[in-house]
N, C-alpha and C positions, 0 to 999 in steps of 0.2 A: 611765342613762349621759350622758344629755344635761347632765348637773354636771360642768364640767371638773375639780371638785376631784377625782374622783372617777377620773376617767379614768387609766388604767395607763401612758398616753403626757407623761400630765404627769412621771411620776418619769423620761424620757428628757429632756426638754427643758432642763433644765439645763446637761449635760453637750455638747451641740450649739448650732452657732451658725448661722442660716439656713436650718432644718429645718422652720418652721413650719409650714409649707401641705402639709407633707408629712402633721405627724400631724396635724392640723386633717382631710385628705383621709381618714386611716384613723379618726379616730373619726366621720365622718361615716357612713361604711362601715359600722361597728358598728352604729349607731342604726339606720340602715335594716335590717339584719338582724335586731335585735332589733323590729322594729315588725311583723316579718313580711312587709317587703318583700321582692320576689326582683328580678333583675334580669330584665329580658323577653330568651329567648331569640331573638327574630326581630327579624333575620334574621341564620341565620348567619351567624358569623365566623373570619378564621382572622389571627393576628399573626404576622408572618411575618418571621425576621431574616435578610437579603438579603446582609449585607456587615459585615464589621466594625463597620462605625458605621451602617449603612443597616437600615431596615425598611420593610414595608410589612402594613398590614391590608387584608386582604382579606373584601369582605361578598357573600353569594350574592346576587343581584339580577334574579333572571330575572325578564321582563315589566318589567320597569321600562326608561323612557330615562333621558336625561339632564335633560329638563324635570323629568321626576319628581322627582329627586333633588337636597335641596341642601347643601353642604357648606362649611363653616365653621370657622375655627380662631378663639375668643377668651379671654382669660386663660387662656393654656396647656390648652384644653378645645377636643378637635375633636369637633366635633357634627356625623353625616351622618343626616339627617332624611328623610322623605318629604312630597310639597308636591303638591297637587291643581293639577290646570292650570283655564287657565280653561274649555279644553272638559270637562273632568269635571262643573264645577262647575253648568255650563247644562246638561249632560243631565241631572246630578242633579237638577235644578231643575224640568227639565220633565219629569221621570218617564221619559225615551226609553227604560230599560232595559226592555229585554222579560222576558227572562229572565235572572239574574245567578246561571252556577254558579261562577263564578270572582270572589271579594271580592279586591278592590285593598288590600291589609293595609298600613296606615300604621303608622311605626315612627318613631322619635327612638332613636339608641344614640350616647351620649358616650364617648369615650376622654380619659384624664388624659396629656397630654402634657409631659416633659420641660422644662425651660427652656431647655436648649441643643440641645434637638430641633427643626430645622424642618422644615416642611412641604414637598415641594417639587413636589407634585400628584397628580391625580388621574385615572384615566381608567376608563369602562366600557365592557366588552369580550365578548362573548359572555356575559353576563350573570353580570359577576364586577365590582365595584368596586374599584380597586386604590388606597389611596391610600397615596402615595413616598414617606418621611420619613430624613433622614435627621439623625444626630449631631453637630452640630459642638464638635468641643473645640479651647478655645481657646489661646492658646501658653502660656500659665500654667499649666494644667492637663496639658501633654503633658510624659510623661517625659523627663529630661532628665540627662544628667551634670553634677555641680557638680565643677570643678578643686578641688585642693587647693593652696594657697599655702605 
């Protein structure tokens, strides 16, 4: 499937304009599936439509603090990942753990965001990270009535 000449999406490319990145995304997704790669299921998450043009991505992150999480947006990809704090690195380096019954899982989760969606903010409350987004519809894409002369 890595050969684009064999891609089923190449049949759709000639009849669309400006959707190349969508087809590339689907091709990467299918390539990953065929290689036996699966999407990690930690942390569990929800994608919630909270209004006509607003969405929340919610991740269950019990036990994590704000300093343990990095949220970034680059090239239309929202990435949420865990980071090691300096204190954890120091304890790990000094082998200061007497008993480790609760392992801190490190993760990275990525979401592809449409070009017309803006990330408004993120909030960590009661073990739930909520990243709020809003779809901004430009004037030229809004429905309007055309007067007939």
